[in-house]
C-alpha positions as CSV (number, residue, x, y, z in Angstrom):
1,X,78.8,-37.9,16.2
2,X,81.2,-38.4,13.4
3,X,84.5,-39.1,14.4
4,X,85.4,-35.4,12.4
5,X,83.1,-33.7,14.6
6,X,84.9,-35.6,17.1
7,X,88.4,-34.7,16.3
8,X,87.3,-31.0,14.8
9,X,85.6,-30.1,18.9
10,X,87.3,-27.2,20.6
11,X,86.9,-28.7,24.0
12,X,88.5,-32.1,22.7
13,X,91.6,-29.9,21.4
14,X,92.7,-27.1,23.2
15,X,90.0,-24.9,21.5
16,X,88.7,-22.4,19.1
17,X,92.2,-22.4,17.2
18,X,92.8,-26.4,17.2
19,X,89.4,-26.6,14.9
20,X,88.9,-26.3,11.2
21,X,87.5,-22.9,11.7
22,X,89.8,-21.7,14.0
23,X,92.1,-21.8,12.3
24,X,90.8,-20.0,9.1
25,X,89.8,-17.0,11.2
26,X,93.8,-17.2,12.5
27,X,94.5,-16.9,9.1
28,X,92.0,-14.0,8.5
29,X,93.2,-12.0,11.6
30,X,96.8,-12.5,10.3
31,X,96.1,-11.9,6.6
32,X,94.2,-8.6,7.4
33,X,96.9,-7.4,9.8
34,X,100.3,-7.8,7.0
35,X,97.4,-6.4,4.6
36,X,97.1,-3.1,6.7
37,X,101.0,-3.1,7.5
38,X,101.2,-3.1,3.4
39,X,99.1,0.0,3.0
40,X,101.0,1.7,6.1
41,X,104.3,0.5,4.5
42,X,103.1,2.0,0.9
43,X,101.8,5.0,2.4
44,X,105.3,6.0,4.0
45,X,107.2,5.4,0.8
46,X,105.3,7.6,-0.9
47,X,107.1,10.8,1.0
48,X,109.7,9.7,-2.0
49,X,108.3,12.0,-4.0
50,X,108.5,14.6,-1.6
51,X,112.2,14.9,-3.1
52,X,116.1,15.0,-1.6
53,X,114.3,18.5,0.4
54,X,111.1,17.9,0.8
55,X,111.0,18.0,5.1
56,X,112.1,21.8,4.8
57,X,116.0,20.9,6.4
58,X,117.5,19.7,3.8
59,X,117.2,16.0,4.2
60,X,114.4,13.8,2.5
61,X,111.1,13.4,4.2
62,X,111.8,9.5,3.4
63,X,115.1,9.6,5.6
64,X,113.3,11.6,8.1
65,X,110.3,8.8,8.4
66,X,112.5,6.1,8.2
67,X,114.2,7.8,11.3
68,X,111.1,8.7,12.8
69,X,110.2,4.7,13.2
70,X,113.4,4.0,14.2
71,X,112.4,6.5,17.3
72,X,109.4,5.5,18.1
73,X,109.0,4.6,21.8
74,X,111.8,6.7,23.1
75,X,112.4,7.7,25.6
76,X,110.5,5.5,27.4
77,X,112.1,2.4,25.3
78,X,115.4,2.3,24.2
79,X,116.3,3.4,20.6
80,X,114.8,1.0,17.8
81,X,113.7,-1.3,20.3
82,X,109.5,-0.8,19.3
83,X,110.5,-0.8,15.7
84,X,111.9,-4.6,16.4
85,X,109.3,-5.6,18.7
86,X,107.1,-4.7,15.6
87,X,109.2,-6.3,13.4
88,X,108.9,-9.6,15.6
89,X,104.9,-8.9,15.6
90,X,104.9,-9.0,11.8
91,X,107.1,-11.8,11.4
92,X,105.5,-14.0,14.0
93,X,101.8,-13.2,12.2
94,X,103.4,-14.1,8.8
95,X,104.8,-17.5,9.5
96,X,101.5,-17.7,11.7
97,X,99.9,-17.5,8.2
98,X,101.7,-19.5,5.8
99,X,101.8,-22.5,8.6
100,X,98.2,-22.4,8.9
101,X,97.3,-22.2,5.3
102,X,99.9,-25.4,4.6
103,X,98.4,-27.1,7.0
104,X,94.7,-26.2,6.1
105,X,95.5,-27.5,2.1
106,X,97.4,-30.4,3.1
107,X,94.0,-30.8,5.2
108,X,92.0,-30.4,2.0
109,X,94.0,-32.7,0.0
110,X,94.0,-35.3,2.4
111,X,90.1,-35.1,2.8
112,X,89.7,-36.2,-0.8
113,X,88.8,-39.6,-1.5
114,X,90.5,-40.2,-4.0
115,X,92.6,-38.1,-6.5
116,X,93.2,-38.2,-10.3
117,X,96.7,-37.5,-11.8
118,X,95.0,-36.7,-15.3
119,X,92.3,-34.4,-13.5
120,X,94.2,-32.9,-10.3
121,X,94.5,-29.6,-12.8
122,X,91.1,-29.8,-14.5
123,X,89.9,-30.0,-11.0
124,X,92.0,-27.3,-9.3
125,X,90.2,-24.5,-8.5
126,X,91.6,-21.1,-9.9
127,X,91.4,-18.6,-7.0
128,X,93.2,-21.5,-4.9
129,X,95.3,-21.9,-7.5
130,X,96.4,-18.0,-7.2
131,X,96.5,-17.8,-4.3
132,X,99.5,-20.6,-3.7
133,X,101.2,-19.3,-6.3
134,X,100.6,-15.8,-5.6
135,X,102.0,-16.6,-2.1
136,X,105.3,-18.5,-3.1
137,X,105.9,-15.0,-5.4
138,X,105.3,-12.8,-2.2
139,X,107.3,-15.3,-0.1
140,X,110.5,-14.9,-2.5
141,X,110.3,-11.2,-3.6
142,X,109.8,-9.9,0.9
143,X,112.9,-12.1,1.0
144,X,114.7,-10.1,-2.4
145,X,113.1,-6.8,-0.7
146,X,114.7,-7.1,2.8
147,X,117.9,-8.2,1.4
148,X,118.2,-5.2,-0.8
149,X,116.5,-2.3,1.8
150,X,116.9,-3.9,5.3
151,X,119.7,-6.0,5.7
152,X,121.7,-4.5,3.0
153,X,123.2,-7.7,1.3
154,X,122.7,-6.7,-2.3
155,X,125.9,-7.1,-4.3
156,X,124.7,-4.8,-6.4
157,X,124.1,-1.1,-4.5
158,X,126.4,0.6,-2.4
159,X,123.7,0.7,0.4
160,X,123.4,2.9,2.9
161,X,122.2,2.5,6.1
162,X,119.6,5.4,7.3
163,X,119.3,7.1,3.9
164,X,116.4,4.9,2.2
165,X,116.0,7.7,-0.1
166,X,119.5,6.8,-2.0
167,X,118.9,3.5,-1.3
168,X,116.2,3.9,-3.4
169,X,117.4,5.4,-6.2
170,X,120.2,3.1,-6.6
171,X,118.4,0.2,-6.7
172,X,115.7,1.7,-9.5
173,X,117.1,4.5,-11.6
174,X,117.8,3.2,-15.3
175,X,117.7,-0.1,-14.3
176,X,114.1,-1.4,-15.8
177,X,114.9,-5.0,-14.7
178,X,114.7,-4.4,-11.0
179,X,111.6,-2.6,-11.9
180,X,110.2,-5.5,-13.7
181,X,110.6,-7.5,-11.0
182,X,108.7,-5.6,-8.1
183,X,106.2,-5.2,-11.3
184,X,105.3,-8.9,-11.4
185,X,105.2,-9.2,-7.1
186,X,103.0,-6.5,-7.6
187,X,100.7,-8.8,-9.8
188,X,101.0,-11.5,-6.9
189,X,100.2,-8.7,-4.1
190,X,96.6,-7.6,-5.8
191,X,95.5,-11.2,-6.1
192,X,96.7,-12.1,-2.9
193,X,95.0,-9.0,-1.3
194,X,91.6,-9.4,-3.2
195,X,90.9,-13.0,-3.0
196,X,92.5,-12.7,0.8
197,X,89.6,-10.1,1.5
198,X,87.1,-12.0,-0.2
199,X,87.6,-15.3,2.0
200,X,87.7,-13.4,5.0
201,X,84.5,-12.5,4.6
202,X,83.4,-15.8,3.7
203,X,85.3,-17.0,6.7
204,X,83.2,-14.4,8.7
205,X,79.9,-15.7,7.5
206,X,79.3,-11.7,6.1
207,X,79.6,-12.8,2.7
208,X,76.0,-13.4,2.0
209,X,74.3,-13.3,-2.0
210,X,73.1,-9.9,-1.0
211,X,76.8,-8.2,-0.3
212,X,78.9,-10.2,-3.2
213,X,79.2,-7.4,-5.1
214,X,80.1,-5.0,-2.5
215,X,82.5,-7.6,-1.2
216,X,83.9,-7.4,-3.9
217,X,84.3,-4.2,-5.2
218,X,85.7,-3.6,-1.4
219,X,87.9,-6.4,-2.0
220,X,89.1,-4.6,-5.8
221,X,89.1,-1.2,-4.3
222,X,91.8,-1.6,-1.4
223,X,93.6,-3.7,-3.7
224,X,93.6,-1.1,-6.1
225,X,95.2,1.6,-3.7
226,X,97.1,-0.6,-1.8
227,X,99.5,-1.7,-5.4
228,X,98.5,1.5,-7.5
229,X,100.7,3.1,-4.6
230,X,103.6,1.0,-5.2
231,X,103.9,1.0,-8.6
232,X,103.7,4.5,-9.0
233,X,106.7,4.7,-6.7
234,X,108.4,1.9,-8.3
235,X,107.7,4.0,-11.6
236,X,109.1,7.1,-10.3
237,X,112.0,5.8,-9.0
238,X,112.6,4.0,-12.0
239,X,112.3,6.9,-14.6
240,X,113.4,10.1,-12.5
241,X,116.7,10.2,-11.1
242,X,115.3,12.6,-8.2
243,X,111.4,12.0,-7.6
244,X,109.9,15.4,-6.1
245,X,113.0,17.5,-6.7
């Protein structure tokens, strides 16, 4: 048995998650979890197009949706408690995902017998580079997005807590530079979702030659639906004063 095999043995280092394959599986699970969240988040935000009175009681449907999220779990739990638990879970998944990706990347680099500065870029995997820099872009965008619409610390809009419909319109309407920032992030997100799903299929061992094209189509379709919905929201908020009115 080689030293590498001993070092990666589940029985020697605390179970499956201490192994390389275990880390890859956890990266896959947390990545899929976030893809599911981004999809649900996109569907909820599409309520922007129901307009300022779309709920039927002179309230924006997007605002009613936001209030529904804060009321999840009541009366069994206090107001917003379940929402904060979900946020904590998402944050934990995100941190685990990023940390394990960094660990696996470091291991791959350390395992190379010899690295040459002149050939590093030639030998780099384009998909790997896209995932790396796409991930950095998504992280920066996530912090920017949270500052704008969750923390309310943006200096350029009058943030109204509990009124996401107005906040979105203030942020985007006739401000193409804001839309451009979000569209760049959507390009990074599309590539990350596509390659993430494809890599997950490889990790789970379901990416056989006869399934290659099917998996690529599924990955492309999921990326197109999620990113397409978000792009529609961005363009609608940028070009239309009151979407759905």
